[in-house]
N, C-alpha and C positions, 0 to 999 in steps of 0.2 A: 626668811623663815628658817628656824632651826632644823637641823637634821639629826640632832641628838637622839639616840634610842632607836633609830631606824635600822631595819635589817640590812644585809649586804645587798640583797636584790632590789629592796626599796631605794637604797642609795643610788645604785647603778641606774635604775629606771629614771629617777629624779634628774640626775646629772646628765643622762643621755638626752632627756627632753629639753634641756637648756642649751645644748651645744649646737651651734649653727653648722650645717654640712658644709658650708663654704669655709669656715674656720677649721674644719677637719680636713680639708683638702679635696672635697668632692665637688664635681661640677655644679654650678648654679642651676636650679630647676624651678619652674613656676608651678609645677603640678604637685604640690605637697599640701596635705591637709593639716599637718603639724609642723611647727618650725624646727624641732630638734632632729637628732639622728633617729632613723629607723633601727629596729632591732638587727635587721639584716645588715645594715651599714656598720653598726658597732662590731658585729661579728666579723665582717670582712676586714675592717681596719685593725682589729685586735688579733687577727689570725686564729679566730675561734669558730666552732660550728654555731649555726643559728639555733639548733636545738639546745646546745649547751647554754648559750646565753639566755634562752627562754627558761630553762630549768633553774638557772641562777636567779632570774628575776622572780620566779614563782616560788623560790625557796625549796625546790626539790633537789637542788645540788647545793649543799650547805658547807663544803670545805674546799673551796677552790685553792689551788697551789699558790705559792708566793709569786711564781712566774706569771700565772693568770692574773693575779691581782695587779702586779706591776704593769702588765700590758694594758689592762682595762684602765688603770689610773692614767697612763700616758695617753691613751686614745681619748679619754674624756677630758684631757687637759686640766687635771685637778691641781689645786694649790697644794703645797706641802701639807697644810693642816687637814685638807680634804683627803689627800692620800693616806695619811696617817689614820684617819677615821675609817677608811675603807679597809686597811690592813686589819684594824682592830675588829671591825664587823665580820671579817673573814676568819677571825681567831689566830691572827699572826701578829708578831711584834713588828712595828714599823721599823724601817731601816735606821740603824744607829748613826748618830753623829760620829764623825771621824772615819767614816768609810766612804768608798766611791759612790757618788750619787748617780742613780739611774732616773732621776726625775728630770723631765724635759718641760720647762715652763711653757704655759700657754702662749706667752708672747713669742717664744722661739718657734713653736709649732705653727702659729698663724703666719710668721715670716716664711718659714720653709715651705708651707703648703702653697704659698703664693708664687713660688718660684718653680712651678711644674714644668716649665719648658726645658729644664736642665736636670741632670742627674744630681741628686742631693740627698745626703744622709747625715744623721746626728750620731755621734759617738760619745761614750763616757770617757772619763779620764784614763781608764785602762784599756781603751780602744774596743770596748764592747759596743756592738751596734745596737742602737736603741730605736731609731726611726729612719725610714727611707721612703722615697716616692716611687711612682710607677716607672719613670725613666731610668732611675737607678737599677731597678730590677731588670729592665730590658737590657741595660749595659752589662750588669755584672751577674745576672742570674737571680733566681728567687730565694732570698734568705730564709723563707718559711720552709723550704725544703730541708733545712739543716736543723739539727737539735740546737736549742738556745745556747748551750755552752760553746758550740762551734762558731756562733756569730760573733767572732772577735778577730780583729785585724791581725794581732800578734799570732794567734793560732793558725790563721790561714797562711802566714808567711813562714812560720817557723815550725808549726806543728806537724803531726802525722795522721791527723784525723780527717773526717769528711769535709771539714772547712778547707783544708789545704787541697784536697782532691777536686773540690768544686770550684777553686779559684781559676778564672779565665786567664790565659797567658797574657802578660803585659810587659812592656819595656819602659823603664823610667829614664828620662833624659839625664837626670842627676846622676844615675848609676844605681844599680840594684844594691850594691853594698852601702852606698850613701843612704838610700831609702831604708834598708834594714837597720842600720846604725841609728837612724832618727826614731824608729819605732821603739827600739830598745831604750833609747835615752828618755823617750816619753814615759815608758813604764818605770824606769828608775826614778824619775821625778815623782811619778804618782805614788810609788812605794814610799818615798820619803815623806809625802804629804799625809799619807793614809797607812801608817805603820800597823794599825789595828785591823785593816781589812783582810780577813782571812782568804777571801776568794782571790784577791789580787796576789797575795802571798803564795797561794797554791799554784796560780798561773805562772808566776816567775819560776817557782821550783820545778814545775813540769817542764817548762821550756828549756831550762838549764840542763835538765836530764836528757831531753830528746834532741836537742839541737846544739851541735858544737859551735855553729855560727853565733846563735843567741848567746851562748855562754861566753864566747870570746868577746863580743861587744859588751856584755854585762861586766865582765872582769876588767876590761881596759877602761871603761868608764868615759867613752868619748862624750863630749858635749855636742849634741846635734838637735836640730829642730825640723820637725816635719810640717812645713808651712805651705810650700808651693813646689810644683813640679810640672813637668809636661810629660804625659804618658800616652803610650799607644797600646790600646787594648785590642787583642785579637778576637774579634767577635765571630761566632760561628755562622751568622746570617748576613752581616753587612760588611764583613772583612775588617781590616785594620782601621781603627778610629784613633786619631791623635788628638788629644784634648788637654787644655790647661786645667790642672788640678790645684785648687786652693784649699787651705785649711783655715777656717775662720774660728777664732777662740771666743768662748762665751765665759769670761772670767768668773762671774759671780756664781754660775751654775757649774763651772768646771766641765764644760762641754766642748766638743770639736765639731764644727759643721763643715763637711767636705762637699765641695762643688766641683763639677766638670763643665767647662765651657768651650766654645769654638768661635773663631772670628766669623762674623756675619759674611755670607756669600762664599765661604770656603767649602771645599769638598768635604771637609769633616763636619761642617755645619749641616750640610745635606745628609750625611750619614746619621747625624744626631736627629734630624727631622724624621728620618725613616725609623729610627729607634723609638721615637715617640708614638708613631703609628703602630709599631709592633707591640709596644707596651699597652696601649689603649685596647688593642684587639685581644691580647692574650693573657694579660696580667692584671691582677687587683692590687691597688695600693695597700700597704700594711704599715704596722708600727712595730 
């Protein structure tokens, strides 16, 4: 059925009704009267208030921000065409070609939502955090406590804002300088692929001003890849957790899926089990 001409609220309601809670990463439940997401679940997953989602669907909030539209589009797992339609219905221009994509395809979201036993997150090409699960939040802290602009790995490593202050201490087996060089190399590659992306250009300029280490790595131009590492995260509740960290690339979407795992039966696997319990008890999943 066509959705042409529908309001922003009507589109959100229709696409919310069609999305399976399981595909959205929520536990399977037999006590549901409707197959789609509840309004409360959409609000939870998108990091919005239930009242605001209600006002959007009822047409009482008529000018959602670009950030809100992007979060709802990711949560509802829209196709690119549907995402662009949602932007237009909100009165915004869709993201331009030639800029860093913040679109997470439904197939990637379905895959990551089924890996809920492990901390997992999805990043854009400029290392902006787009999606994460409950165990990721239990391990690293709640990204929703940060302004959206601070949810960027490069800013947490090299910046001076709230993102860096919220970063939990960790030790990289490869070495902190190797890790830092790899993040800068990734941004350099992204800048070469997306020369028209103003947000990426501003990020690089900001970090070159604020961080001598970032500027040194940027100037020397080392070739480095941030693909795998072994990291010890100093967690305030469960102590040091040493995990294998892998970065899986999604070439067509230009995304990075970051996962943390531990060997079965190890002490660190036990700590990861405890983190899952902490996450379920105190944290809601978000995108």
